[in-house]
LUMZALO-727293 format. One record per residue (C-alpha): x, y, z; residue in one letter; residue number from 1. Coordinates in Angstrom, 1 decimal. Example, Ala and Ser with C-alpha at 12.3 -4.5 7.8 and 13.67 -1.06 7.14 Angstrom:
xx=12.3 | yy=-4.5 | zz=7.8 | type=a | seq=1
xx=13.7 | yy=-1.1 | zz=7.1 | type=s | seq=2
This chain:
xx=-0.1 | yy=-0.1 | zz=0.0 | type=x | seq=1
xx=1.1 | yy=3.7 | zz=-0.9 | type=x | seq=2
xx=1.3 | yy=6.3 | zz=1.7 | type=x | seq=3
xx=-0.4 | yy=9.4 | zz=1.0 | type=x | seq=4
xx=-1.6 | yy=12.0 | zz=2.7 | type=x | seq=5
xx=-4.9 | yy=13.9 | zz=3.0 | type=x | seq=6
xx=-4.6 | yy=17.7 | zz=3.0 | type=x | seq=7
xx=-7.8 | yy=20.0 | zz=4.5 | type=x | seq=8
xx=-7.9 | yy=23.5 | zz=2.8 | type=x | seq=9
xx=-8.1 | yy=24.6 | zz=6.5 | type=x | seq=10
xx=-4.0 | yy=22.9 | zz=6.4 | type=x | seq=11
xx=-4.0 | yy=20.0 | zz=8.7 | type=x | seq=12
xx=-3.1 | yy=16.7 | zz=7.4 | type=x | seq=13
xx=-4.2 | yy=12.8 | zz=7.9 | type=x | seq=14
xx=-1.4 | yy=10.2 | zz=7.3 | type=x | seq=15
xx=-3.1 | yy=6.8 | zz=5.6 | type=x | seq=16
xx=-2.2 | yy=4.4 | zz=3.5 | type=x | seq=17
xx=-3.9 | yy=3.9 | zz=0.0 | type=x | seq=18
xx=-5.9 | yy=0.9 | zz=-1.1 | type=x | seq=19
xx=-7.8 | yy=2.0 | zz=-3.7 | type=x | seq=20
xx=-6.7 | yy=3.4 | zz=-7.0 | type=x | seq=21
xx=-3.0 | yy=5.1 | zz=-6.7 | type=x | seq=22
xx=-4.2 | yy=8.9 | zz=-8.4 | type=x | seq=23
xx=-4.4 | yy=11.8 | zz=-6.3 | type=x | seq=24
xx=-8.1 | yy=13.9 | zz=-5.8 | type=x | seq=25
xx=-9.2 | yy=16.7 | zz=-4.9 | type=x | seq=26
xx=-12.8 | yy=17.4 | zz=-3.4 | type=x | seq=27
xx=-15.7 | yy=18.6 | zz=-0.7 | type=x | seq=28
xx=-14.3 | yy=16.4 | zz=2.5 | type=x | seq=29
xx=-17.8 | yy=15.2 | zz=3.6 | type=x | seq=30
xx=-18.4 | yy=12.6 | zz=6.2 | type=x | seq=31
xx=-21.6 | yy=9.6 | zz=6.9 | type=x | seq=32
xx=-22.2 | yy=7.8 | zz=9.8 | type=x | seq=33
xx=-24.1 | yy=5.3 | zz=8.5 | type=x | seq=34
xx=-22.8 | yy=2.1 | zz=9.5 | type=x | seq=35
xx=-23.5 | yy=0.5 | zz=6.7 | type=x | seq=36
xx=-24.3 | yy=0.7 | zz=3.3 | type=x | seq=37
xx=-20.8 | yy=2.0 | zz=1.8 | type=x | seq=38
xx=-21.6 | yy=0.4 | zz=-2.2 | type=x | seq=39
xx=-25.3 | yy=2.5 | zz=-2.4 | type=x | seq=40
xx=-23.1 | yy=5.4 | zz=-0.7 | type=x | seq=41
xx=-20.1 | yy=5.5 | zz=-3.2 | type=x | seq=42
xx=-22.6 | yy=4.7 | zz=-6.4 | type=x | seq=43
xx=-25.1 | yy=7.2 | zz=-5.0 | type=x | seq=44
xx=-25.6 | yy=10.1 | zz=-7.7 | type=x | seq=45
xx=-25.1 | yy=13.2 | zz=-5.1 | type=x | seq=46
xx=-21.7 | yy=12.0 | zz=-4.1 | type=x | seq=47
xx=-20.0 | yy=13.3 | zz=-7.1 | type=x | seq=48
xx=-17.2 | yy=16.2 | zz=-6.4 | type=x | seq=49
xx=-16.7 | yy=14.4 | zz=-2.3 | type=x | seq=50
xx=-14.3 | yy=12.7 | zz=-0.5 | type=x | seq=51
xx=-16.5 | yy=10.8 | zz=1.3 | type=x | seq=52
xx=-15.5 | yy=9.8 | zz=5.4 | type=x | seq=53
xx=-17.1 | yy=6.6 | zz=6.8 | type=x | seq=54
xx=-16.6 | yy=7.4 | zz=10.9 | type=x | seq=55
xx=-17.8 | yy=3.3 | zz=11.2 | type=x | seq=56
xx=-14.5 | yy=1.8 | zz=11.7 | type=x | seq=57
xx=-14.2 | yy=-1.5 | zz=10.1 | type=x | seq=58
xx=-15.1 | yy=-1.2 | zz=6.4 | type=x | seq=59
xx=-15.4 | yy=-4.1 | zz=3.5 | type=x | seq=60
xx=-15.9 | yy=-6.8 | zz=5.0 | type=x | seq=61
xx=-18.7 | yy=-7.8 | zz=3.5 | type=x | seq=62
xx=-17.4 | yy=-7.5 | zz=0.0 | type=x | seq=63
xx=-19.4 | yy=-5.7 | zz=-3.2 | type=x | seq=64
xx=-22.6 | yy=-7.4 | zz=-4.6 | type=x | seq=65
xx=-22.3 | yy=-8.0 | zz=-8.4 | type=x | seq=66
xx=-23.0 | yy=-5.2 | zz=-11.1 | type=x | seq=67
xx=-26.6 | yy=-7.4 | zz=-12.4 | type=x | seq=68
xx=-29.5 | yy=-5.2 | zz=-13.5 | type=x | seq=69
xx=-33.6 | yy=-6.0 | zz=-13.3 | type=x | seq=70
xx=-34.6 | yy=-7.6 | zz=-16.8 | type=x | seq=71
xx=-31.5 | yy=-8.4 | zz=-18.8 | type=x | seq=72
xx=-28.1 | yy=-9.6 | zz=-19.6 | type=x | seq=73
xx=-24.8 | yy=-8.1 | zz=-18.7 | type=x | seq=74
xx=-24.5 | yy=-6.9 | zz=-22.1 | type=x | seq=75
xx=-26.9 | yy=-5.7 | zz=-22.5 | type=x | seq=76
xx=-26.5 | yy=-3.4 | zz=-19.3 | type=x | seq=77
xx=-23.2 | yy=-2.6 | zz=-20.5 | type=x | seq=78
xx=-24.5 | yy=-1.0 | zz=-23.9 | type=x | seq=79
xx=-26.3 | yy=1.4 | zz=-21.9 | type=x | seq=80
xx=-26.5 | yy=1.0 | zz=-18.7 | type=x | seq=81
xx=-29.0 | yy=4.0 | zz=-17.8 | type=x | seq=82
xx=-32.1 | yy=2.4 | zz=-19.5 | type=x | seq=83
xx=-31.9 | yy=-0.4 | zz=-17.1 | type=x | seq=84
xx=-31.9 | yy=-0.1 | zz=-12.5 | type=x | seq=85
xx=-28.8 | yy=-2.4 | zz=-11.1 | type=x | seq=86
xx=-30.3 | yy=-4.5 | zz=-8.9 | type=x | seq=87
xx=-27.7 | yy=-3.9 | zz=-5.3 | type=x | seq=88
xx=-26.7 | yy=-0.5 | zz=-6.9 | type=x | seq=89
xx=-28.1 | yy=3.4 | zz=-6.7 | type=x | seq=90
xx=-26.4 | yy=4.1 | zz=-10.6 | type=x | seq=91
xx=-23.9 | yy=2.5 | zz=-13.4 | type=x | seq=92
xx=-21.4 | yy=3.0 | zz=-11.5 | type=x | seq=93
xx=-19.6 | yy=5.1 | zz=-8.7 | type=x | seq=94
xx=-20.1 | yy=8.8 | zz=-8.2 | type=x | seq=95
xx=-17.9 | yy=9.3 | zz=-5.0 | type=x | seq=96
xx=-14.2 | yy=10.9 | zz=-5.7 | type=x | seq=97
xx=-13.2 | yy=8.6 | zz=-3.0 | type=x | seq=98
xx=-14.0 | yy=7.1 | zz=0.4 | type=x | seq=99
xx=-11.4 | yy=7.4 | zz=3.1 | type=x | seq=100
xx=-12.0 | yy=4.8 | zz=6.4 | type=x | seq=101
xx=-9.9 | yy=4.0 | zz=9.4 | type=x | seq=102
xx=-10.2 | yy=0.5 | zz=8.7 | type=x | seq=103
xx=-10.1 | yy=-0.9 | zz=6.0 | type=x | seq=104
xx=-11.1 | yy=-4.8 | zz=6.1 | type=x | seq=105
xx=-8.6 | yy=-6.8 | zz=3.4 | type=x | seq=106
xx=-10.7 | yy=-10.2 | zz=4.1 | type=x | seq=107
xx=-14.5 | yy=-9.8 | zz=3.3 | type=x | seq=108
xx=-17.7 | yy=-13.0 | zz=3.8 | type=x | seq=109
xx=-20.9 | yy=-12.3 | zz=2.8 | type=x | seq=110
xx=-23.3 | yy=-14.3 | zz=1.0 | type=x | seq=111
xx=-24.2 | yy=-12.0 | zz=-2.1 | type=x | seq=112
xx=-20.1 | yy=-10.8 | zz=-2.3 | type=x | seq=113
xx=-18.2 | yy=-11.2 | zz=-5.4 | type=x | seq=114
xx=-14.8 | yy=-8.9 | zz=-5.4 | type=x | seq=115
xx=-13.7 | yy=-6.4 | zz=-1.9 | type=x | seq=116
xx=-14.2 | yy=-2.8 | zz=-1.7 | type=x | seq=117
xx=-10.9 | yy=-2.8 | zz=-2.8 | type=x | seq=118
xx=-10.9 | yy=-4.9 | zz=-6.3 | type=x | seq=119
xx=-13.4 | yy=-2.9 | zz=-7.5 | type=x | seq=120
xx=-12.9 | yy=0.9 | zz=-6.2 | type=x | seq=121
xx=-9.5 | yy=-0.1 | zz=-8.4 | type=x | seq=122
xx=-11.4 | yy=-1.5 | zz=-11.4 | type=x | seq=123
xx=-13.3 | yy=1.8 | zz=-11.4 | type=x | seq=124
xx=-10.2 | yy=4.3 | zz=-10.8 | type=x | seq=125
xx=-11.3 | yy=5.8 | zz=-7.6 | type=x | seq=126
xx=-8.9 | yy=6.4 | zz=-4.5 | type=x | seq=127
xx=-9.7 | yy=4.5 | zz=-1.2 | type=x | seq=128
xx=-7.9 | yy=5.7 | zz=2.3 | type=x | seq=129
xx=-7.2 | yy=3.3 | zz=5.4 | type=x | seq=130
xx=-5.6 | yy=4.4 | zz=8.5 | type=x | seq=131
xx=-6.8 | yy=7.2 | zz=8.6 | type=x | seq=132
xx=-8.1 | yy=8.6 | zz=12.4 | type=x | seq=133
xx=-11.1 | yy=9.2 | zz=11.1 | type=x | seq=134
xx=-12.7 | yy=10.2 | zz=14.7 | type=x | seq=135
xx=-10.8 | yy=12.9 | zz=14.7 | type=x | seq=136
xx=-11.2 | yy=14.1 | zz=10.9 | type=x | seq=137
xx=-14.9 | yy=14.1 | zz=11.9 | type=x | seq=138
xx=-14.3 | yy=16.2 | zz=15.2 | type=x | seq=139
xx=-12.1 | yy=18.7 | zz=12.8 | type=x | seq=140
xx=-15.2 | yy=18.7 | zz=10.4 | type=x | seq=141
xx=-17.5 | yy=19.2 | zz=12.8 | type=x | seq=142
xx=-16.1 | yy=21.9 | zz=14.2 | type=x | seq=143
xx=-15.1 | yy=23.9 | zz=11.2 | type=x | seq=144
xx=-17.6 | yy=22.9 | zz=8.7 | type=x | seq=145
xx=-17.0 | yy=20.5 | zz=5.3 | type=x | seq=146
xx=-13.9 | yy=21.8 | zz=4.0 | type=x | seq=147
xx=-11.9 | yy=21.1 | zz=0.8 | type=x | seq=148
xx=-9.3 | yy=18.7 | zz=0.8 | type=x | seq=149
xx=-6.7 | yy=16.5 | zz=-1.2 | type=x | seq=150
xx=-5.5 | yy=13.3 | zz=-0.8 | type=x | seq=151
xx=-2.0 | yy=13.4 | zz=-2.5 | type=x | seq=152
xx=0.7 | yy=10.5 | zz=-3.0 | type=x | seq=153
xx=3.6 | yy=10.4 | zz=-1.1 | type=x | seq=154
xx=5.7 | yy=9.2 | zz=-4.7 | type=x | seq=155
xx=4.3 | yy=12.2 | zz=-6.8 | type=x | seq=156
xx=5.2 | yy=15.0 | zz=-5.2 | type=x | seq=157
xx=4.5 | yy=16.9 | zz=-8.4 | type=x | seq=158
xx=0.9 | yy=15.3 | zz=-9.0 | type=x | seq=159
xx=-1.1 | yy=17.7 | zz=-6.5 | type=x | seq=160
xx=-4.7 | yy=18.5 | zz=-7.8 | type=x | seq=161
xx=-6.9 | yy=21.2 | zz=-8.0 | type=x | seq=162
xx=-10.1 | yy=21.0 | zz=-5.7 | type=x | seq=163
xx=-13.3 | yy=22.2 | zz=-7.3 | type=x | seq=164
xx=-16.9 | yy=21.9 | zz=-5.4 | type=x | seq=165
xx=-18.9 | yy=26.0 | zz=-5.4 | type=x | seq=166
xx=-19.7 | yy=26.9 | zz=-8.3 | type=x | seq=167
xx=-19.1 | yy=23.7 | zz=-10.4 | type=x | seq=168
xx=-23.1 | yy=22.6 | zz=-11.9 | type=x | seq=169
xx=-22.5 | yy=18.5 | zz=-10.4 | type=x | seq=170
xx=-26.3 | yy=18.0 | zz=-11.4 | type=x | seq=171
xx=-25.7 | yy=18.5 | zz=-15.6 | type=x | seq=172
xx=-23.0 | yy=16.3 | zz=-14.8 | type=x | seq=173
xx=-24.5 | yy=13.5 | zz=-13.4 | type=x | seq=174
xx=-28.3 | yy=13.9 | zz=-14.8 | type=x | seq=175
xx=-29.5 | yy=12.1 | zz=-17.7 | type=x | seq=176
xx=-29.3 | yy=13.5 | zz=-21.7 | type=x | seq=177
xx=-31.8 | yy=11.3 | zz=-22.8 | type=x | seq=178
xx=-35.5 | yy=10.4 | zz=-22.3 | type=x | seq=179
xx=-35.8 | yy=6.8 | zz=-20.9 | type=x | seq=180
xx=-39.0 | yy=5.3 | zz=-20.0 | type=x | seq=181
xx=-39.4 | yy=2.3 | zz=-17.3 | type=x | seq=182
xx=-42.4 | yy=-0.1 | zz=-17.1 | type=x | seq=183
xx=-43.7 | yy=1.4 | zz=-20.1 | type=x | seq=184
xx=-47.6 | yy=0.6 | zz=-20.8 | type=x | seq=185
xx=-48.6 | yy=1.4 | zz=-16.8 | type=x | seq=186
xx=-51.6 | yy=3.3 | zz=-16.2 | type=x | seq=187
xx=-50.5 | yy=6.3 | zz=-14.7 | type=x | seq=188
xx=-47.4 | yy=8.0 | zz=-16.0 | type=x | seq=189
xx=-45.2 | yy=10.3 | zz=-13.9 | type=x | seq=190
xx=-41.6 | yy=12.5 | zz=-15.5 | type=x | seq=191
xx=-39.3 | yy=12.1 | zz=-13.4 | type=x | seq=192
xx=-36.7 | yy=15.4 | zz=-13.4 | type=x | seq=193
xx=-33.0 | yy=13.2 | zz=-13.0 | type=x | seq=194
xx=-30.8 | yy=16.0 | zz=-11.1 | type=x | seq=195
xx=-29.0 | yy=11.9 | zz=-9.6 | type=x | seq=196
xx=-31.7 | yy=10.0 | zz=-9.2 | type=x | seq=197
xx=-30.8 | yy=6.8 | zz=-7.1 | type=x | seq=198
xx=-32.0 | yy=3.8 | zz=-8.8 | type=x | seq=199
xx=-34.2 | yy=3.2 | zz=-5.6 | type=x | seq=200
xx=-36.5 | yy=5.7 | zz=-6.1 | type=x | seq=201
xx=-37.2 | yy=4.8 | zz=-9.5 | type=x | seq=202
xx=-37.3 | yy=1.0 | zz=-8.5 | type=x | seq=203
xx=-40.3 | yy=2.3 | zz=-5.4 | type=x | seq=204
xx=-41.9 | yy=4.2 | zz=-8.5 | type=x | seq=205
xx=-41.8 | yy=1.5 | zz=-10.7 | type=x | seq=206
xx=-43.0 | yy=-1.5 | zz=-7.8 | type=x | seq=207
xx=-46.4 | yy=0.9 | zz=-7.7 | type=x | seq=208
xx=-46.9 | yy=0.2 | zz=-11.2 | type=x | seq=209
xx=-45.8 | yy=3.7 | zz=-12.2 | type=x | seq=210
xx=-44.5 | yy=4.4 | zz=-15.5 | type=x | seq=211
xx=-41.4 | yy=6.4 | zz=-15.2 | type=x | seq=212
xx=-40.5 | yy=9.1 | zz=-17.5 | type=x | seq=213
xx=-36.7 | yy=10.2 | zz=-17.0 | type=x | seq=214
xx=-35.6 | yy=13.5 | zz=-18.4 | type=x | seq=215
xx=-32.6 | yy=15.7 | zz=-18.5 | type=x | seq=216
xx=-32.8 | yy=18.3 | zz=-15.7 | type=x | seq=217
xx=-33.5 | yy=21.1 | zz=-17.7 | type=x | seq=218
xx=-36.0 | yy=19.4 | zz=-20.2 | type=x | seq=219
xx=-38.3 | yy=21.2 | zz=-20.7 | type=x | seq=220
xx=-41.7 | yy=18.3 | zz=-19.6 | type=x | seq=221
xx=-44.8 | yy=21.1 | zz=-19.6 | type=x | seq=222
xx=-45.9 | yy=20.1 | zz=-23.0 | type=x | seq=223
xx=-45.9 | yy=16.6 | zz=-22.1 | type=x | seq=224
xx=-47.8 | yy=14.1 | zz=-21.4 | type=x | seq=225
xx=-48.3 | yy=13.2 | zz=-17.8 | type=x | seq=226
xx=-49.8 | yy=12.4 | zz=-14.5 | type=x | seq=227
xx=-47.2 | yy=13.0 | zz=-12.1 | type=x | seq=228
xx=-44.1 | yy=15.2 | zz=-11.3 | type=x | seq=229
xx=-40.7 | yy=14.1 | zz=-9.4 | type=x | seq=230
xx=-38.4 | yy=15.0 | zz=-8.9 | type=x | seq=231
xx=-35.2 | yy=13.5 | zz=-7.4 | type=x | seq=232
xx=-32.2 | yy=14.3 | zz=-5.5 | type=x | seq=233
xx=-28.9 | yy=14.9 | zz=-6.6 | type=x | seq=234
xx=-25.6 | yy=16.8 | zz=-6.0 | type=x | seq=235
xx=-24.2 | yy=20.1 | zz=-5.4 | type=x | seq=236
xx=-25.5 | yy=23.5 | zz=-4.9 | type=x | seq=237
xx=-29.4 | yy=24.1 | zz=-5.6 | type=x | seq=238
xx=-29.2 | yy=28.0 | zz=-7.0 | type=x | seq=239
xx=-27.3 | yy=26.4 | zz=-9.8 | type=x | seq=240
xx=-30.0 | yy=24.4 | zz=-11.3 | type=x | seq=241
xx=-32.2 | yy=27.8 | zz=-12.7 | type=x | seq=242
xx=-33.0 | yy=26.1 | zz=-15.0 | type=x | seq=243
xx=-35.2 | yy=23.5 | zz=-13.4 | type=x | seq=244
xx=-37.2 | yy=26.3 | zz=-11.3 | type=x | seq=245
xx=-38.0 | yy=28.1 | zz=-13.8 | type=x | seq=246
xx=-39.7 | yy=25.1 | zz=-15.7 | type=x | seq=247
xx=-41.1 | yy=23.8 | zz=-12.6 | type=x | seq=248
xx=-42.7 | yy=27.6 | zz=-12.0 | type=x | seq=249
xx=-44.3 | yy=27.0 | zz=-15.2 | type=x | seq=250
xx=-45.2 | yy=23.6 | zz=-14.7 | type=x | seq=251
xx=-46.5 | yy=25.2 | zz=-11.7 | type=x | seq=252
xx=-48.5 | yy=28.0 | zz=-12.8 | type=x | seq=253
xx=-50.0 | yy=25.8 | zz=-16.1 | type=x | seq=254
xx=-51.5 | yy=22.6 | zz=-14.5 | type=x | seq=255
xx=-51.8 | yy=21.8 | zz=-10.2 | type=x | seq=256
xx=-50.9 | yy=18.5 | zz=-11.2 | type=x | seq=257
xx=-49.4 | yy=15.9 | zz=-8.3 | type=x | seq=258
xx=-45.9 | yy=16.8 | zz=-7.7 | type=x | seq=259
xx=-43.0 | yy=15.1 | zz=-5.8 | type=x | seq=260
xx=-39.8 | yy=15.8 | zz=-4.6 | type=x | seq=261
xx=-37.0 | yy=14.4 | zz=-2.3 | type=x | seq=262
xx=-33.9 | yy=16.3 | zz=-1.3 | type=x | seq=263
xx=-33.0 | yy=18.4 | zz=-4.9 | type=x | seq=264
xx=-35.8 | yy=17.9 | zz=-4.7 | type=x | seq=265
xx=-37.8 | yy=19.2 | zz=-2.0 | type=x | seq=266
xx=-34.6 | yy=22.2 | zz=-2.7 | type=x | seq=267
xx=-36.1 | yy=23.1 | zz=-6.3 | type=x | seq=268
xx=-39.5 | yy=23.0 | zz=-5.0 | type=x | seq=269
xx=-39.6 | yy=25.4 | zz=-2.1 | type=x | seq=270
xx=-37.0 | yy=27.8 | zz=-5.0 | type=x | seq=271
xx=-40.2 | yy=27.6 | zz=-7.0 | type=x | seq=272
xx=-42.8 | yy=28.1 | zz=-3.9 | type=x | seq=273
xx=-40.0 | yy=31.9 | zz=-3.1 | type=x | seq=274
xx=-37.6 | yy=29.7 | zz=-0.8 | type=x | seq=275
xx=-34.0 | yy=30.5 | zz=-0.8 | type=x | seq=276
xx=-31.5 | yy=27.6 | zz=0.3 | type=x | seq=277
xx=-28.4 | yy=27.9 | zz=3.0 | type=x | seq=278
xx=-25.4 | yy=25.8 | zz=3.3 | type=x | seq=279
xx=-25.6 | yy=23.6 | zz=6.4 | type=x | seq=280
xx=-22.3 | yy=23.6 | zz=8.2 | type=x | seq=281
xx=-21.3 | yy=19.7 | zz=7.7 | type=x | seq=282
xx=-24.7 | yy=18.6 | zz=6.4 | type=x | seq=283
xx=-26.4 | yy=15.4 | zz=6.9 | type=x | seq=284
xx=-25.1 | yy=12.1 | zz=6.1 | type=x | seq=285
xx=-26.2 | yy=9.0 | zz=7.8 | type=x | seq=286
xx=-28.8 | yy=6.7 | zz=8.1 | type=x | seq=287
xx=-30.5 | yy=7.6 | zz=11.9 | type=x | seq=288
xx=-31.4 | yy=12.0 | zz=11.7 | type=x | seq=289
xx=-34.3 | yy=11.6 | zz=13.7 | type=x | seq=290
xx=-37.1 | yy=13.4 | zz=11.6 | type=x | seq=291
xx=-41.2 | yy=15.0 | zz=12.8 | type=x | seq=292
xx=-44.2 | yy=15.7 | zz=11.0 | type=x | seq=293
xx=-45.0 | yy=18.9 | zz=11.7 | type=x | seq=294
xx=-48.4 | yy=19.1 | zz=13.6 | type=x | seq=295
xx=-48.2 | yy=15.9 | zz=15.2 | type=x | seq=296
xx=-45.4 | yy=14.0 | zz=17.3 | type=x | seq=297
xx=-45.0 | yy=11.5 | zz=14.8 | type=x | seq=298
xx=-41.7 | yy=11.2 | zz=14.1 | type=x | seq=299
xx=-39.3 | yy=8.8 | zz=12.1 | type=x | seq=300
xx=-35.7 | yy=7.6 | zz=12.0 | type=x | seq=301
xx=-34.3 | yy=9.1 | zz=8.1 | type=x | seq=302
xx=-32.0 | yy=8.4 | zz=5.5 | type=x | seq=303
xx=-30.1 | yy=11.7 | zz=4.3 | type=x | seq=304
xx=-27.4 | yy=12.8 | zz=2.3 | type=x | seq=305
xx=-27.6 | yy=17.0 | zz=1.9 | type=x | seq=306
xx=-25.1 | yy=19.6 | zz=2.0 | type=x | seq=307
xx=-27.8 | yy=22.2 | zz=1.7 | type=x | seq=308
xx=-31.7 | yy=23.1 | zz=3.4 | type=x | seq=309
xx=-34.8 | yy=24.8 | zz=2.9 | type=x | seq=310
xx=-34.8 | yy=28.0 | zz=4.6 | type=x | seq=311
xx=-38.8 | yy=27.8 | zz=5.9 | type=x | seq=312
xx=-38.9 | yy=31.3 | zz=6.8 | type=x | seq=313
xx=-38.8 | yy=32.4 | zz=3.2 | type=x | seq=314
xx=-41.9 | yy=29.7 | zz=1.9 | type=x | seq=315
xx=-44.9 | yy=31.9 | zz=0.6 | type=x | seq=316
xx=-47.6 | yy=32.2 | zz=2.0 | type=x | seq=317
xx=-49.3 | yy=28.9 | zz=0.2 | type=x | seq=318
xx=-46.4 | yy=26.6 | zz=1.2 | type=x | seq=319
xx=-45.9 | yy=25.3 | zz=4.6 | type=x | seq=320
xx=-43.5 | yy=23.1 | zz=6.5 | type=x | seq=321
xx=-43.9 | yy=19.4 | zz=6.5 | type=x | seq=322
xx=-41.1 | yy=17.6 | zz=8.2 | type=x | seq=323
xx=-39.0 | yy=19.2 | zz=10.9 | type=x | seq=324
xx=-35.5 | yy=17.8 | zz=11.3 | type=x | seq=325
xx=-35.4 | yy=17.0 | zz=15.8 | type=x | seq=326
xx=-31.2 | yy=17.3 | zz=16.1 | type=x | seq=327
xx=-31.1 | yy=20.8 | zz=14.4 | type=x | seq=328
xx=-34.6 | yy=22.1 | zz=13.5 | type=x | seq=329
xx=-34.0 | yy=22.5 | zz=10.0 | type=x | seq=330
xx=-36.5 | yy=22.3 | zz=7.4 | type=x | seq=331
xx=-37.0 | yy=18.4 | zz=5.9 | type=x | seq=332
xx=-40.3 | yy=18.3 | zz=3.4 | type=x | seq=333
xx=-42.3 | yy=20.6 | zz=3.0 | type=x | seq=334
xx=-45.9 | yy=20.6 | zz=1.2 | type=x | seq=335
xx=-48.6 | yy=23.2 | zz=-0.8 | type=x | seq=336
xx=-51.5 | yy=24.4 | zz=1.3 | type=x | seq=337
xx=-53.5 | yy=24.1 | zz=-1.5 | type=x | seq=338
xx=-52.5 | yy=21.7 | zz=-4.2 | type=x | seq=339
xx=-50.6 | yy=17.9 | zz=-4.2 | type=x | seq=340
xx=-47.0 | yy=19.6 | zz=-4.2 | type=x | seq=341
xx=-44.9 | yy=17.5 | zz=-2.0 | type=x | seq=342
xx=-41.9 | yy=16.7 | zz=-0.6 | type=x | seq=343
xx=-39.1 | yy=15.3 | zz=1.4 | type=x | seq=344
xx=-36.2 | yy=16.1 | zz=2.1 | type=x | seq=345
xx=-34.7 | yy=12.3 | zz=2.9 | type=x | seq=346
xx=-34.8 | yy=9.7 | zz=2.1 | type=x | seq=347
xx=-37.5 | yy=7.2 | zz=2.5 | type=x | seq=348
xx=-36.9 | yy=4.3 | zz=-0.3 | type=x | seq=349
xx=-33.4 | yy=4.7 | zz=1.6 | type=x | seq=350
xx=-31.1 | yy=1.9 | zz=0.4 | type=x | seq=351
xx=-29.9 | yy=1.3 | zz=2.4 | type=x | seq=352
xx=-31.4 | yy=2.6 | zz=5.8 | type=x | seq=353
xx=-34.5 | yy=2.5 | zz=7.8 | type=x | seq=354
xx=-38.0 | yy=2.6 | zz=5.2 | type=x | seq=355
xx=-39.7 | yy=4.2 | zz=7.8 | type=x | seq=356
xx=-40.9 | yy=6.7 | zz=5.1 | type=x | seq=357
xx=-41.8 | yy=4.6 | zz=2.4 | type=x | seq=358
xx=-45.2 | yy=5.7 | zz=2.7 | type=x | seq=359
xx=-43.9 | yy=8.9 | zz=1.0 | type=x | seq=360
xx=-44.4 | yy=7.1 | zz=-2.5 | type=x | seq=361
xx=-47.4 | yy=5.6 | zz=-1.5 | type=x | seq=362
xx=-49.0 | yy=9.1 | zz=-0.8 | type=x | seq=363
xx=-47.6 | yy=10.3 | zz=-4.3 | type=x | seq=364
xx=-49.5 | yy=7.6 | zz=-6.3 | type=x | seq=365
xx=-52.6 | yy=7.5 | zz=-4.7 | type=x | seq=366
xx=-53.0 | yy=11.6 | zz=-5.8 | type=x | seq=367
xx=-52.3 | yy=10.7 | zz=-9.0 | type=x | seq=368
xx=-55.5 | yy=8.3 | zz=-9.3 | type=x | seq=369
């Protein structure tokens, strides 16, 4: 294993070893407190441009599942992976720029594992670092807030990558470039605005017998024939997605058709409703965020992955909060007071994670009928 150094933008250094692809890389350093789910997290497009720190101390012990796809052969899926949903991953490849762990297990054991985490990273040319004191690193990030960082190789002193995150439209980088249909012929049609959608969001809709029409993030769908609109999750700053917000506003002005959003979708819906967005100090990335439904004492354990939040105080008069975070009081979802438009900041599809809030999909599909 080659010696590497993680250098944060404030000059703090952490030393470790490479167990993935040997390549210097830079990005926004964020931490995830989930105890499991690294295959799903690494393939979540919302991690694009980020160096993902896992706080759980042992990573890799259950290996990596196969990259198989639903209803098709591996050869067909390889020819056009965006048209087919992976069985065990959240997208067609790894989107995180790197993974940083305390203790990487080269030995793995799981009924569904076909390769090690290290081998997978090398195959997809993604760096992996072990031997880092992730508890101390997380304390630094919690105190300072997320910051940019670089993974440098001691034997490559001249290769110093440039870190870019602010001002980059990562949504445009990860969104589909074509219209893709799933479950064609179903009675109800939903246009899904792909800002970096996780595969399990599509699965949850298809499993409820809905035809999903997946369109690029900035596609004008206002003249299309559909029963409802779904705004997906995605990476980066929602203020970079003004095209999507403007199209959404035109749709809301022309029709009261049902709208549901998740994560980035919550923020885009809020922006269309007049609200502003702000960046959280270190974001919510975990499987155990407590969320309360507004107007009730009902709480849910939720899976989350976002660095921005809606300023609920700036919502228009026709809007209200649907959920709030019980840890810091930040917004976790909004609803329109008259039209069937609502959203969640957390991930009700929760793969991997708790499934307490999958009823969000049931409520959305019910509004389509």
